[in-house]
Backbone as CSV, one residue per row, in Angstrom:
resi,resn,N_x,N_y,N_z,CA_x,CA_y,CA_z,C_x,C_y,C_z
1,MET,0.746,-1.173,0.173,0.087,0.077,-0.132,0.666,1.367,-0.295
2,PRO,0.748,2.046,-0.956,1.660,3.191,-1.355,1.458,4.107,0.244
3,LEU,2.498,4.867,0.560,2.706,5.569,1.920,1.714,6.654,1.515
4,GLY,0.941,7.117,2.879,-0.205,8.118,2.558,-1.785,8.118,2.325
5,ALA,-1.628,6.704,1.828,-2.989,6.300,1.511,-3.671,5.947,2.707
6,HIS,-5.098,5.873,2.546,-5.995,5.629,3.647,-6.857,4.701,3.142
7,TRP,-6.932,3.561,3.991,-8.238,2.952,3.580,-9.234,2.561,4.654
8,ARG,-10.100,1.936,4.401,-11.249,1.190,5.629,-12.252,0.097,5.162
9,ILE,-12.763,-0.353,6.199,-13.570,-1.636,5.788,-14.475,-1.151,5.355
10,PRO,-14.973,-1.477,4.376,-16.528,-1.791,3.723,-17.702,-1.589,5.074
11,GLY,-18.592,-0.524,5.006,-19.712,-0.666,5.905,-19.340,-0.274,7.346
12,ALA,-17.756,-0.021,7.445,-17.310,0.387,8.790,-17.568,1.881,9.033
13,PRO,-18.211,2.142,10.325,-18.395,3.944,10.101,-17.010,4.488,9.859
14,LEU,-17.423,5.723,9.790,-16.008,6.777,9.284,-15.228,7.418,10.600
15,GLY,-14.460,7.358,10.713,-13.644,8.101,11.808,-13.500,9.435,11.282
16,PRO,-12.651,9.803,12.663,-12.626,11.361,12.553,-11.737,11.530,11.383
17,GLN,-11.977,12.449,10.415,-11.045,12.550,8.902,-9.904,13.559,9.519
18,VAL,-8.692,13.275,8.850,-7.398,13.939,9.052,-7.429,14.639,7.882
19,TYR,-7.064,15.938,7.776,-6.336,16.839,6.895,-4.769,16.988,6.573
20,ASP,-4.392,16.526,5.618,-3.141,16.671,5.373,-2.701,18.483,5.266
21,GLY,-3.524,19.005,4.902,-3.085,20.381,4.569,-2.895,21.219,5.699
22,ALA,-2.521,22.425,5.485,-2.264,23.171,6.785,-3.541,23.934,7.239
23,VAL,-3.902,23.759,8.374,-5.321,24.263,9.284,-4.999,25.721,9.087
24,THR,-6.056,26.506,8.360,-6.092,27.940,8.463,-7.032,28.423,9.568
25,GLY,-6.476,29.528,10.152,-7.416,30.016,11.077,-8.721,30.953,10.621
26,PRO,-9.698,31.278,11.183,-10.515,32.552,10.706,-9.694,33.548,10.136
27,ALA,-10.834,34.167,9.217,-10.062,35.019,8.390,-9.945,36.340,9.291
28,ALA,-8.642,37.034,9.490,-8.614,38.280,10.777,-9.368,39.566,9.965
29,GLN,-9.948,40.009,11.127,-10.901,40.950,10.910,-10.248,42.011,10.523
30,GLU,-10.530,42.874,9.614,-10.208,43.766,8.998,-10.401,45.013,9.998
31,ARG,-9.272,45.945,10.166,-9.003,46.920,10.811,-9.751,48.135,10.196
32,PRO,-10.520,48.750,11.088,-11.110,49.897,10.170,-10.101,50.937,9.858
33,SER,-10.635,51.668,8.619,-9.450,52.847,8.695,-9.590,53.574,9.550
34,ASP,-8.068,54.478,9.511,-7.960,55.431,10.770,-8.895,56.687,10.170
35,GLU,-10.189,56.875,11.386,-10.372,58.247,11.240,-10.113,59.559,11.676
36,VAL,-10.218,60.431,11.345,-9.708,61.619,11.940,-10.760,62.069,13.142
37,PRO,-10.017,62.098,13.876,-10.714,62.647,15.295,-11.806,63.832,15.049
38,PRO,-12.905,64.426,15.680,-13.555,65.351,15.526,-12.566,66.830,16.290
39,SER,-13.139,67.647,15.309,-12.190,68.914,15.922,-12.763,69.668,16.881
40,ARG,-12.096,69.572,18.348,-12.714,70.545,19.150,-12.622,71.871,18.736
41,GLY,-11.609,72.136,18.194,-11.362,74.090,17.835,-12.314,74.114,16.764
42,ARG,-12.950,73.299,15.579,-13.788,73.744,15.019,-15.221,73.917,15.478
43,ALA,-15.627,72.786,16.815,-16.998,72.803,17.374,-16.873,74.496,18.104
44,ALA,-15.514,74.811,18.540,-15.727,75.770,19.460,-16.115,77.072,18.492
45,THR,-15.564,76.932,17.209,-15.520,77.911,16.306,-16.993,78.269,15.743
46,ILE,-17.624,77.289,15.802,-19.064,77.052,15.196,-20.108,77.852,16.623
47,GLY,-19.523,77.522,17.661,-20.255,78.007,19.100,-20.014,79.397,18.758
48,ALA,-18.985,79.952,18.298,-18.619,81.566,18.605,-19.773,82.077,17.552
49,VAL,-19.762,81.712,16.262,-19.959,82.229,15.270,-21.715,82.216,15.910
50,ALA,-22.110,80.902,16.585,-24.051,81.141,16.527,-24.028,82.065,17.777
51,PHE,-22.964,82.496,18.674,-23.295,83.358,19.877,-23.551,84.945,19.205
52,VAL,-22.571,84.946,18.216,-22.672,86.192,17.829,-23.941,86.603,16.698
53,LEU,-24.682,85.574,16.237,-25.466,85.646,15.578,-27.058,85.981,16.385
54,LEU,-26.763,85.246,17.755,-27.888,85.414,18.493,-27.938,86.875,19.266
55,GLY,-26.453,87.324,19.619,-26.390,88.523,20.274,-26.665,89.810,19.183
56,VAL,-26.113,89.696,17.929,-26.720,91.250,17.172,-28.010,91.543,17.505
57,PRO,-28.853,90.477,17.077,-30.523,91.117,17.131,-30.967,92.033,18.423
58,PHE,-30.360,91.102,19.647,-30.424,91.824,20.890,-29.911,93.342,21.020
59,LEU,-28.792,93.404,20.413,-28.033,94.838,20.402,-28.455,95.783,19.414
60,VAL,-29.004,95.524,18.424,-29.983,96.075,17.567,-31.396,96.531,18.378
61,PHE,-31.943,95.865,18.836,-33.238,95.945,19.461,-32.746,96.785,20.750
62,SER,-31.637,96.783,21.576,-31.489,97.641,22.339,-31.154,99.105,21.832
63,GLY,-30.412,98.869,20.613,-30.357,100.088,19.993,-31.436,101.132,19.478
64,MET,-32.331,100.246,19.113,-33.398,100.942,18.590,-34.342,101.710,19.915
65,MET,-34.380,100.619,20.920,-35.091,101.138,22.371,-34.511,102.589,22.770
66,LEU,-33.155,102.815,22.668,-32.254,103.483,23.395,-32.431,105.086,22.581
67,THR,-32.588,104.949,20.970,-32.751,105.703,20.421,-34.186,106.341,19.723
68,LEU,-35.124,105.553,20.656,-36.551,106.162,20.476,-37.018,107.154,21.188
69,LYS,-37.313,108.550,20.383,-37.648,109.709,21.159,-39.228,109.613,21.225
70,ALA,-38.618,109.390,23.004,-40.259,109.143,23.578,-40.618,110.505,24.403
71,ARG,-39.748,111.899,24.227,-39.884,112.637,25.132,-39.979,113.760,24.252
72,VAL,-41.057,114.666,24.336,-41.457,115.659,23.283,-41.092,116.695,24.058
73,GLU,-40.767,117.754,23.865,-40.732,119.009,24.872,-40.849,120.197,24.050
74,LEU,-41.559,121.059,24.656,-41.972,122.676,23.885,-40.997,123.876,24.519
75,GLN,-40.352,124.254,24.369,-39.786,125.214,25.128,-39.521,126.798,24.131
76,CYS,-40.594,127.793,24.927,-40.957,129.160,24.461,-40.239,130.088,25.100
77,ASN,-39.907,131.192,24.509,-39.153,132.357,25.268,-40.642,133.424,25.403
78,SER,-40.531,134.572,25.997,-41.085,135.269,26.148,-41.456,136.121,24.876
79,GLY,-42.497,135.998,24.221,-42.676,136.842,22.947,-42.199,135.816,21.995
80,GLY,-41.707,134.722,22.102,-41.159,133.748,20.891,-39.956,133.830,20.812
81,PRO,-39.190,133.162,19.937,-39.747,132.102,19.285,-39.949,130.829,20.264
82,CYS,-40.478,129.665,19.668,-40.801,128.305,20.428,-40.122,127.202,19.667
83,ALA,-39.262,126.561,20.484,-38.642,125.320,20.088,-39.360,124.019,20.129
84,LEU,-39.683,122.980,19.481,-40.300,121.872,19.663,-39.056,120.950,19.466
85,PHE,-39.111,120.285,20.056,-37.545,118.958,20.458,-38.419,117.329,20.462
86,GLN,-37.925,116.698,20.154,-38.267,114.993,20.572,-36.663,114.729,20.744
87,ARG,-36.653,114.109,21.958,-35.313,113.538,22.681,-35.580,111.931,22.666
88,SER,-34.355,111.562,22.359,-34.375,109.981,23.236,-33.325,110.283,24.143
89,LEU,-33.006,108.815,24.504,-31.715,108.971,25.708,-30.578,108.941,25.336
90,LEU,-30.282,108.806,24.010,-29.368,109.180,23.409,-28.720,110.463,22.298
91,ARG,-30.064,110.855,22.177,-30.100,111.857,21.052,-31.194,113.091,20.941
92,THR,-31.064,114.472,20.221,-32.010,115.346,20.497,-32.153,115.602,18.945
93,GLU,-33.459,115.895,18.617,-34.199,116.387,17.369,-34.870,117.653,17.444
94,LEU,-34.578,118.495,16.547,-35.387,119.506,16.721,-36.093,119.239,15.631
95,VAL,-37.811,119.535,16.124,-38.977,119.174,15.091,-38.950,120.671,14.186
96,GLY,-38.886,121.847,15.158,-39.164,123.041,14.390,-39.076,124.156,15.234
97,MET,-38.645,125.471,14.501,-38.831,126.534,15.416,-39.780,127.352,15.052
98,PHE,-40.878,128.001,16.063,-41.748,128.735,15.466,-41.991,130.132,16.305
99,ALA,-42.023,131.245,15.207,-42.649,132.857,15.931,-43.573,132.309,16.713
100,ALA,-44.015,133.317,17.493,-45.028,133.414,17.990,-46.235,133.869,17.012
101,GLN,-46.484,134.445,16.060,-47.063,134.567,14.968,-47.600,132.828,14.183
102,GLU,-46.854,132.335,14.326,-47.252,130.968,13.722,-47.829,130.174,14.445
103,ILE,-48.052,130.404,15.818,-48.611,129.451,17.058,-49.812,129.948,16.760
104,THR,-50.761,128.956,16.207,-52.207,129.594,16.331,-53.086,128.830,17.208
105,GLY,-52.607,127.888,18.168,-53.159,127.876,19.595,-53.004,126.233,19.799
106,ALA,-54.213,125.528,20.319,-53.192,123.945,20.850,-54.938,123.419,20.881
107,SER,-55.063,121.988,21.014,-56.137,121.516,21.076,-55.875,119.693,21.659
108,VAL,-56.862,119.177,21.730,-56.358,117.631,22.198,-57.205,116.990,21.461
109,GLU,-56.493,116.000,21.057,-56.884,114.932,20.105,-57.650,113.438,21.155
110,ARG,-58.494,113.389,20.445,-59.277,112.245,21.261,-59.375,110.966,20.267
111,ASN,-59.350,109.674,20.858,-59.266,108.210,20.433,-59.657,107.172,21.188
112,ARG,-60.001,106.253,20.556,-60.816,104.944,21.275,-59.687,103.796,20.965
113,SER,-59.580,103.232,22.041,-58.566,102.054,21.381,-60.137,100.976,20.876
114,SER,-59.169,100.094,20.377,-60.099,99.000,19.165,-60.348,98.126,20.064
115,LYS,-60.002,98.016,21.399,-60.271,96.968,22.375,-61.621,97.253,22.913
116,LYS,-62.877,96.448,23.047,-64.108,96.733,23.432,-64.397,96.957,24.597
117,GLY,-64.948,97.871,24.902,-65.210,98.798,26.348,-63.813,99.504,27.023
118,ALA,-62.978,99.801,25.991,-61.876,100.227,26.471,-62.183,101.898,26.571
119,ALA,-61.102,102.653,27.556,-61.693,103.929,27.650,-60.966,104.835,26.612
120,SER,-61.358,105.865,26.356,-60.909,107.031,25.518,-59.345,107.544,25.718
121,VAL,-58.436,107.654,24.622,-57.040,108.075,25.034,-57.177,109.589,24.301
122,TYR,-55.824,110.555,24.888,-56.046,111.724,24.505,-54.001,112.150,24.187
123,ARG,-54.412,113.222,23.198,-53.298,113.466,22.907,-53.119,114.808,22.755
124,PRO,-52.131,115.917,23.248,-52.303,117.311,23.088,-51.248,117.563,21.802
125,LEU,-51.872,118.562,20.922,-51.737,118.670,19.829,-51.175,120.483,19.780
126,LEU,-50.197,120.828,19.184,-49.771,122.036,19.038,-50.220,122.749,17.694
127,GLU,-51.227,123.400,17.535,-51.410,124.140,16.061,-50.585,125.288,15.601
128,THR,-49.868,125.206,14.806,-49.342,126.230,14.034,-49.620,126.394,12.352
129,SER,-49.213,127.333,12.065,-49.385,127.765,10.425,-48.903,126.573,9.072
130,ARG,-48.005,125.893,10.073,-47.049,124.740,9.476,-47.911,123.676,9.539
131,GLY,-48.869,123.581,10.458,-49.268,122.088,10.717,-49.599,121.683,12.347
132,ASN,-50.354,120.531,12.441,-50.406,120.323,13.649,-49.023,119.371,14.123
133,PHE,-48.600,119.615,15.576,-47.811,118.473,15.796,-48.032,118.246,17.331
134,PRO,-47.758,116.668,17.210,-48.088,116.011,18.745,-47.188,116.877,19.631
135,LEU,-47.691,117.037,21.025,-46.826,117.261,22.267,-46.631,115.926,23.113
136,SER,-47.103,114.870,22.673,-46.689,113.583,23.457,-46.386,112.713,22.468
137,SER,-45.727,111.678,22.823,-44.757,110.583,21.790,-46.152,109.313,21.914
138,ARG,-46.833,109.473,22.868,-47.942,108.757,23.003,-49.073,109.016,23.043
139,TRP,-50.175,108.771,23.291,-51.654,108.605,23.580,-51.572,108.648,25.280
140,LEU,-52.219,109.783,26.063,-52.081,109.577,27.142,-54.041,109.391,27.999
141,ASP,-53.529,108.493,28.818,-55.112,107.932,29.277,-55.723,109.179,30.313
142,ASP,-55.084,110.121,31.012,-55.579,111.181,31.617,-55.942,112.471,30.876
143,GLU,-57.176,112.680,30.700,-57.501,113.732,29.983,-56.978,115.167,30.146
144,ALA,-57.151,115.228,31.889,-56.864,116.408,32.186,-55.482,116.666,32.026
145,GLN,-54.487,115.972,32.188,-53.121,116.046,31.723,-52.856,116.659,30.308
146,ALA,-53.722,116.110,29.424,-53.500,116.579,28.080,-54.271,117.835,28.335
147,GLU,-55.400,118.244,28.644,-56.037,119.490,28.848,-54.946,120.444,29.422
148,ASN,-54.392,120.381,30.131,-53.198,121.236,31.269,-52.144,121.299,29.779
149,THR,-51.723,120.690,29.068,-50.851,121.001,28.241,-51.004,122.170,27.429
150,ALA,-52.358,121.595,26.530,-53.068,122.503,25.471,-53.488,123.731,26.478
151,ARG,-53.797,124.040,27.303,-53.975,125.375,28.251,-52.776,126.718,28.072
152,VAL,-51.617,125.874,28.695,-50.596,126.496,28.707,-50.226,127.013,27.554
153,VAL,-50.241,126.198,26.303,-49.935,126.769,24.832,-51.056,127.654,24.501
154,LYS,-52.179,127.352,24.904,-53.331,128.719,24.299,-52.873,130.278,25.212
155,ARG,-52.289,129.824,26.506,-52.374,131.130,27.222,-51.185,131.648,26.469
156,PHE,-50.242,131.173,26.197,-48.995,132.088,25.664,-49.666,132.297,23.921
157,HIS,-50.274,131.639,23.301,-50.757,132.187,21.984,-52.117,133.305,22.142
158,ALA,-52.303,133.189,23.711,-53.612,134.809,23.517,-52.291,136.310,24.135
159,ASN,-51.475,135.432,24.709,-50.246,136.809,25.355,-48.778,136.009,25.477
160,PRO,-48.078,136.307,24.147,-46.796,135.611,24.365,-46.190,136.375,25.093
161,PHE,-46.148,137.631,25.444,-45.232,138.337,26.509,-45.896,138.754,27.894
162,GLY,-46.698,137.210,27.917,-47.240,137.296,29.448,-46.040,136.412,30.264
163,GLY,-46.325,136.201,31.575,-45.409,135.666,32.634,-44.311,136.108,33.333
164,GLY,-44.644,137.798,33.106,-43.867,138.668,33.466,-42.311,138.323,33.132
165,GLY,-42.336,138.254,31.634,-40.791,138.219,30.525,-40.413,137.186,31.049
166,LYS,-41.131,136.114,31.113,-40.227,135.010,31.576,-40.986,133.776,30.438
167,GLY,-39.974,132.585,30.117,-40.583,131.820,29.136,-41.186,130.685,29.670
168,PHE,-41.563,129.492,29.250,-41.855,128.281,29.857,-41.067,127.007,28.912
169,MET,-41.583,126.008,29.791,-41.245,124.641,28.926,-42.161,123.587,29.525
170,ILE,-42.921,122.652,28.737,-43.753,122.003,28.777,-42.893,120.773,28.068
171,PHE,-43.581,119.336,28.664,-42.876,118.113,28.245,-43.671,116.998,28.527
172,HIS,-43.569,115.885,27.842,-43.970,114.693,28.117,-42.995,113.727,27.781
173,ASP,-42.952,113.077,28.622,-41.742,111.868,28.919,-41.806,110.677,29.016
174,HIS,-41.805,109.914,28.135,-42.221,108.155,28.209,-40.856,107.496,28.120
175,ARG,-39.849,108.250,28.406,-38.646,107.170,27.869,-38.234,106.240,29.311
176,ARG,-39.262,105.992,30.041,-38.529,104.850,30.841,-38.609,103.637,30.625
177,GLY,-39.770,103.585,29.864,-39.895,102.411,29.507,-39.169,101.835,28.306
178,PRO,-38.508,102.388,26.955,-37.701,102.004,26.369,-36.470,101.833,27.180
179,LEU,-36.221,102.862,28.257,-34.562,102.448,28.827,-34.808,100.968,29.825
180,ILE,-35.512,100.914,30.296,-35.421,99.260,30.526,-35.418,98.583,29.890
181,VAL,-36.521,98.468,29.132,-36.334,97.397,27.749,-34.598,97.519,27.011
182,GLY,-34.532,98.559,26.320,-33.099,98.695,25.959,-32.060,97.949,26.662
183,ILE,-31.758,98.707,28.029,-30.462,98.306,28.880,-30.929,96.762,28.968
184,SER,-32.269,95.848,29.210,-32.237,94.662,29.121,-31.725,93.868,28.062
185,PHE,-32.147,94.453,26.970,-31.658,93.616,25.475,-30.033,94.040,25.592
186,GLY,-29.931,95.028,26.086,-28.354,95.420,25.637,-27.356,94.495,26.719
187,VAL,-27.728,94.527,27.926,-27.044,93.257,28.511,-27.031,91.962,28.258
188,VAL,-28.605,91.724,27.694,-28.435,90.226,27.135,-27.224,90.190,25.812
189,GLY,-27.235,91.375,25.056,-26.269,90.880,23.932,-24.807,91.006,24.239
190,VAL,-24.701,91.957,25.289,-23.051,91.689,25.648,-22.503,90.523,26.260
191,VAL,-23.487,89.943,26.720,-23.263,88.702,27.727,-23.109,87.294,26.099
192,LEU,-23.791,87.649,25.385,-23.775,86.854,24.473,-22.285,86.767,23.406
193,LEU,-22.186,88.065,23.129,-21.031,88.372,22.552,-19.793,88.017,23.431
194,GLY,-19.734,88.389,24.844,-18.800,88.097,25.644,-18.462,86.728,25.598
195,VAL,-19.657,85.486,25.565,-19.559,84.122,25.669,-18.757,84.177,23.703
196,SER,-19.378,84.707,22.732,-18.698,84.407,21.680,-17.198,84.630,21.690
197,VAL,-16.873,85.398,22.389,-15.206,85.965,22.236,-14.605,84.984,23.206
198,TRP,-15.334,84.515,24.164,-14.475,83.442,24.857,-14.147,82.238,23.964
199,LEU,-15.254,81.815,23.429,-15.173,80.637,22.306,-14.253,81.231,21.585
200,ALA,-14.463,82.151,20.781,-13.256,82.382,19.889,-11.594,82.286,20.502
201,PHE,-11.526,82.731,21.526,-10.276,82.749,22.352,-9.682,80.953,22.443
202,LYS,-10.832,80.283,23.056,-10.759,78.848,23.319,-10.434,78.129,22.330
203,ALA,-11.269,78.584,20.822,-10.953,77.786,19.550,-9.261,77.925,19.124
204,ARG,-9.129,78.959,19.125,-7.408,79.504,18.985,-6.907,78.444,19.315
205,ARG,-6.626,78.213,21.031,-5.746,77.551,21.513,-6.151,75.920,21.162
206,LEU,-7.283,75.591,20.948,-7.625,73.932,20.456,-6.856,73.854,19.257
207,PHE,-6.653,74.967,18.395,-6.373,74.887,16.995,-5.006,74.425,17.024
208,ARG,-4.197,75.434,17.824,-3.038,75.081,18.425,-2.829,73.832,18.911
209,ALA,-3.059,73.315,19.580,-2.965,72.067,20.194,-3.085,71.121,19.241
210,GLU,-4.002,71.061,18.657,-4.334,69.896,17.432,-3.372,69.661,16.348
211,ARG,-2.802,71.187,15.940,-1.597,71.071,15.169,-0.219,71.251,15.742
212,ALA,-0.120,70.954,17.072,0.577,70.503,17.776,1.181,69.208,17.965
213,ALA,-0.235,68.225,18.203,-0.454,66.930,18.336,-0.367,65.992,17.197
214,ARG,-0.405,66.665,15.949,-0.369,66.215,14.652,1.125,65.457,14.378
215,PRO,0.978,64.422,13.898,2.095,63.679,13.209,2.789,64.257,12.054
216,PRO,4.351,64.395,12.355,4.954,65.034,11.204,4.795,64.225,10.219
217,SER,4.683,64.772,8.991,4.078,63.955,7.632,5.736,63.465,7.006
218,SER,5.419,62.372,6.738,6.795,61.575,6.428,7.017,61.929,5.159
219,PRO,8.192,62.560,5.213,8.976,62.964,3.199,8.571,61.669,2.385
220,ALA,8.532,62.409,1.272,8.139,61.294,0.034,9.281,60.582,-0.471
């Protein structure tokens, strides 16, 4: 019988099979390709930009509130002229200068809110030969207050040189509400921009650390 041959008795049960070839193990698992780790510097940069985008609208609205001309002021010298101003918390605008002859009187404008059952609201007006000018930036709930303002202007119109040679000043100042809202929104906007600056510096440090930890490229 040649060497290496196998034989078995017919009908006998098969025994364990013997393999002459080399035994191979399970296929080696493929290693995942090296992935670039997420950049913390890039994430910090995105966060800085996001906080800027959030903070800018707050600052814009704050500026709008602080520049809202909510104070109307009328200054009259004895015998004229009269200067009408609109003032905000940050700037003043001269609406017009009126000689005593140009002022024709004053009146109170009445209106009713669109809400059902709401009370009437009032606004004093300066009447001139150039048109009517509101003496309040918003409607007033108190009719007596509006009538008082109109009465002072009517007295000046009747006698510009009255008052013992002294002028007068009347005003309606409603800047408190815009001041509170403007400061509140401004503080929020500054805080958001401060966080953005902090994130920007953090991103710069992270980018430097990532460049330092990057292995040097092998020469070609």
